C-alpha positions in Angstrom: 87.1 227.9 180.4 89.8 229.7 182.9 93.0 228.5 181.3 95.0 230.9 178.7 92.5 233.6 179.1 95.1 236.5 179.8 94.7 238.0 176.6 90.8 238.5 176.8 91.5 240.0 180.5 94.3 242.4 180.1 94.0 245.1 177.6 97.6 245.7 177.6 100.5 243.0 177.9 102.6 243.5 180.9 105.5 242.7 178.9 104.6 245.5 176.6 104.9 247.9 179.8 108.1 246.4 180.5 109.1 247.3 176.9 108.1 250.9 177.4 109.8 251.2 180.8 112.9 250.1 178.9 112.6 252.7 176.2 112.0 255.5 178.7 115.1 254.3 180.6 117.3 254.5 177.4 115.8 257.9 176.8 116.6 259.1 180.3 119.8 257.3 180.9 121.3 256.0 177.5 124.4 254.1 177.6 127.4 256.1 176.5 131.2 255.6 175.8 132.4 252.3 177.3 129.0 251.6 178.7 127.7 251.5 175.5 130.3 249.1 174.4 129.5 246.7 177.2 125.9 247.0 176.4 126.4 246.2 172.7 128.9 243.2 173.4 126.2 241.8 176.0 123.2 242.3 173.4 125.3 240.4 170.8 125.6 237.7 173.0 122.2 237.6 174.5 120.8 237.4 170.6 122.9 234.5 170.0 121.7 232.8 173.2 118.3 233.5 172.6 118.4 231.8 169.0 120.0 228.8 170.7 117.3 228.4 173.0 114.8 228.9 170.0 116.6 225.8 168.4 116.9 223.7 171.5 113.0 224.2 172.2 111.6 223.5 168.8 110.6 219.8 168.5 111.6 218.3 165.4 109.3 215.4 165.9 106.3 217.9 166.0 107.4 219.6 162.9 107.7 216.3 160.7 104.4 215.1 162.0 102.9 218.6 161.2 103.7 218.1 157.5 100.6 216.1 157.3 98.3 219.1 157.3 100.8 220.8 154.8 98.0 222.9 153.2 97.1 224.7 156.3 101.0 225.5 157.1 101.6 226.6 153.5 98.5 229.2 153.7 100.1 230.6 157.0 103.5 230.8 155.5 102.0 232.6 152.4 100.2 235.1 154.5 103.3 236.0 156.7 106.1 236.1 153.8 104.2 236.9 150.7 100.8 238.9 151.4 102.3 241.0 154.3 105.4 241.9 152.4 103.1 242.9 149.4 101.0 245.1 151.6 104.1 246.7 153.1 105.5 247.5 149.8 102.0 249.0 148.6 102.3 251.3 151.8 105.2 253.0 150.1 102.4 255.5 148.7 102.1 256.5 152.2 105.3 258.5 152.5 105.7 261.5 152.9 101.8 262.1 153.5 101.5 259.6 156.5 105.0 258.0 157.3 108.3 259.6 157.0 110.9 257.3 155.2 112.5 255.9 158.0 109.2 254.9 159.7 108.2 253.2 156.6 111.5 251.2 156.6 110.3 250.0 160.0 106.7 249.5 159.0 108.0 247.3 155.9 110.3 245.5 158.2 107.5 244.5 160.5 105.6 242.7 157.5 108.8 240.7 156.8 109.2 239.1 160.3 107.8 235.4 161.3 104.5 234.9 163.2 104.0 234.3 166.8 104.0 231.1 168.5 102.7 231.7 172.0 99.7 234.2 171.2 98.6 232.2 168.4 98.1 229.2 170.6 96.5 231.0 173.1 93.9 232.9 171.0 93.2 229.8 168.9 92.4 227.9 172.4 90.3 230.6 173.7 88.4 230.7 170.2 88.1 226.7 170.2 90.1 226.6 167.1 92.7 224.0 166.0 95.3 224.1 168.7 97.8 221.6 167.3 98.0 223.3 164.0 98.4 226.8 165.6 101.3 225.1 167.3 103.0 223.8 164.1 102.1 226.8 162.1 103.9 229.1 164.6 106.8 226.8 164.9 107.3 226.5 161.1 106.9 230.4 160.6 109.7 231.0 163.1 111.9 228.3 161.7 111.6 229.6 158.1 111.8 233.2 159.1 115.3 232.9 160.5 116.4 232.3 156.8 113.6 234.2 154.9 113.1 237.6 156.9 117.0 238.5 156.4 116.9 237.7 152.7 113.7 239.7 152.1 114.9 242.4 154.2 118.1 242.7 152.0 115.9 242.2 148.9 113.3 244.8 149.9 114.9 247.2 152.0 118.7 247.4 150.3 121.0 249.7 151.6 118.3 252.3 152.9 117.9 249.6 155.9 121.0 250.4 157.6 123.7 249.2 155.3 123.1 245.6 154.1 126.4 243.8 153.1 128.4 240.9 153.1 129.4 241.8 156.7 125.6 242.1 157.6 125.0 238.9 156.1 127.8 237.2 158.1 126.5 238.7 161.4 123.2 237.2 160.8 124.7 233.9 159.9 126.8 233.9 163.0 124.4 235.4 165.7 121.2 234.0 164.3 121.4 230.8 162.0 124.5 229.1 163.8 123.0 229.2 167.4 119.5 228.0 166.1 121.1 225.2 164.1 123.3 224.4 167.0 120.5 224.2 169.4 118.5 222.1 166.8 121.7 219.6 166.8 121.5 219.1 170.5 117.9 217.8 170.1 118.7 214.7 167.8 115.9 212.9 166.3 115.4 209.9 163.7 112.6 209.2 161.2 111.1 205.9 161.5 107.9 204.6 159.9 107.1 208.1 158.9 107.3 209.6 162.4 110.1 211.3 164.1 111.6 209.9 167.2 114.0 211.6 169.7 117.5 209.5 169.7 117.9 208.0 173.2 121.7 207.4 172.8 124.5 210.1 172.9 123.1 211.6 176.2 124.6 215.2 175.6 121.7 216.4 173.3 119.0 214.4 175.4 120.3 216.2 178.6 120.0 219.6 176.9 116.7 219.1 175.9 115.7 218.1 179.2 117.4 220.7 180.8 115.4 223.2 178.6 112.1 221.5 179.3 112.7 221.4 183.1 113.6 224.9 183.3 111.2 226.3 180.5 109.9 229.0 183.1 113.3 230.4 184.0 114.5 230.3 180.4 111.6 232.5 179.6 112.6 235.0 181.9 116.1 234.8 180.2 114.2 235.1 176.8 112.5 238.2 177.8 115.3 240.0 179.7 117.6 239.3 176.6 115.0 241.3 174.5 114.8 244.1 177.2 118.7 244.5 176.8 118.5 244.3 173.0 115.6 247.1 173.2 117.9 249.2 175.8 121.0 249.0 173.5 118.8 249.9 170.4 117.2 252.8 171.9 120.4 254.0 173.7 122.1 254.2 170.4 119.0 256.0 168.8 119.2 258.6 171.8 122.8 259.2 171.4 123.0 259.7 167.6 119.5 262.1 168.0 117.4 259.6 165.8 114.4 260.3 167.7 114.0 263.7 166.9 112.8 262.6 163.5 109.6 261.2 165.2 106.8 263.8 165.8 103.4 263.0 167.4 101.7 263.4 164.1 103.8 261.1 162.3 103.4 258.5 165.2 99.6 258.8 164.8 100.0 258.2 161.0 101.9 255.1 161.7 99.1 254.0 164.0 96.4 254.5 161.5 98.6 252.6 159.0 99.1 249.6 161.2 95.6 249.4 162.3 94.6 249.2 158.4 97.6 246.7 157.9 95.9 244.3 160.7 92.4 244.6 159.7 93.3 243.5 156.0 95.2 240.7 157.3 92.4 239.5 159.7 89.8 239.8 156.9 91.9 237.9 154.4 93.2 235.1 156.6 89.4 234.5 157.8 87.5 234.7 154.5 90.4 233.4 152.4 90.6 230.3 154.3 87.0 229.8 154.1 87.3 230.3 150.2 90.1 227.6 150.4 87.8 225.2 152.0 89.1 225.0 155.4 86.9 224.1 158.4 86.2 226.4 161.2 88.9 225.2 163.5 91.7 225.7 160.5 90.0 229.0 159.8 90.6 230.0 163.3 94.3 228.7 163.6 95.1 230.2 160.2 93.5 233.9 161.2 95.5 233.8 164.5 98.8 232.7 163.1 98.8 234.4 159.8 97.8 237.8 160.9 100.3 238.5 163.5 104.1 239.1 163.9 106.5 237.9 166.4 108.1 240.7 168.7 110.6 238.0 170.2 111.9 237.3 166.8 111.7 240.8 164.8 113.5 242.7 167.8 116.8 240.7 167.8 116.7 240.5 163.9 116.4 244.1 163.6 119.2 244.8 166.0 121.5 242.7 163.9 120.1 244.1 160.5 120.0 247.8 161.3 122.6 248.6 163.6 122.4 252.0 164.7 119.0 252.7 163.2 117.4 249.7 164.8 115.4 251.9 167.3 113.3 253.3 164.5 113.1 250.1 162.8 111.6 248.3 166.0 109.1 251.1 166.8 106.4 250.1 164.3 106.8 246.4 165.2 106.3 247.2 168.9 103.3 249.3 168.3 101.9 246.5 166.1 102.6 243.9 168.6 100.2 245.4 171.1 97.4 246.3 168.7 97.4 242.5 167.4 97.1 241.4 171.1 94.2 243.8 171.9 92.1 243.3 168.7 92.9 239.5 168.5 91.6 239.1 172.2 88.4 240.4 171.3 87.9 238.3 168.1 88.9 235.3 170.1 86.4 235.9 172.8 83.7 236.4 170.0 84.7 233.3 168.0 84.3 231.2 171.4 80.6 232.2 171.3 79.8 231.2 167.8 77.3 228.6 167.2 79.9 226.5 165.5 82.0 226.4 168.4 79.6 224.3 170.4 80.9 221.4 167.9 84.2 221.5 169.9 82.5 220.2 173.1 81.0 217.2 171.6 81.9 213.7 172.7 85.0 212.2 171.1 82.8 209.7 169.1 80.9 212.4 167.6 81.7 213.0 163.9 82.4 216.7 164.2 85.0 215.9 166.9 86.8 213.1 164.6 86.9 215.5 161.6 89.4 217.7 163.2 92.9 216.7 161.9 95.7 215.8 164.4 98.5 217.9 163.5 101.0 217.6 166.4 101.1 218.2 170.3 103.1 219.7 172.7 103.6 223.3 173.4 106.8 225.1 172.3 108.6 227.5 174.8 108.0 230.5 172.7 
């Protein structure tokens, strides 16, 4: 099986290298004065456009059809927005022995962001799990996270996270929620006979949906370029304000230890917890990969809006965790593919084992 095998072959995600290069650029040539104002304005516009594209890509039909497997999706949402944050709060005991308070704030924030979509699908496919379930689970997590993540951040981080206020919530609504809703409204659908169907009249929404589908690769580059701009702006501001002097190699090592423990616990809970709940092998794989990971694409823009000048330290734990989860899950996915149970997935369609896997939805989201 050669498709979707990039995670098992590459120990480091090339995009992570671009992110690190952007951080180095910000350290050497941070934006100052008028350049900083231009970068900040461009970053704000990029975030809004990014979430507009998220909304335009998310298929309402797939989301509605995915509700039939609601137990799996609820399990993933509980892992992402309940168990992860509880573990993040428990890590408060690591301050100041292992983590500084600013690094802990970033560590707690990473436990609040949504799950990934793209890598969850890729790893589930490699491991021969329930790919449609992974698609819908990641999509639901991203959708819910636009609302839940800012609310959890406001409740758990409070004023220590960078000054949460009415103004912060207004920025969240204007920069994240409004563009996302606008993108969704341009993908109109109707529910008929328990199924969601695209509305073929009122061609504006149809044209936007078709445009996003046709130019998926180009818009994917726009996505990633927007995130790089957000990272450059955040880390430039951190350099100008001297925030990076707060991070020592010892503290960075402590952060990596804490994140490794967090990932290990979540991988254990999602796999054996799903087994205790009675899920089959394919569903357990989808739950493990969708319920144990965090989205860099969603978390970075959110941190920029929520933390302002302190965003550079807030996103550091998320960036490190992102690379760690890719490397560890690549190994796990490859081993799952060679499990004896995995042979059930290559049986003919008429075999009972093949029929037992629930159909959750089809299609591949852009992110």
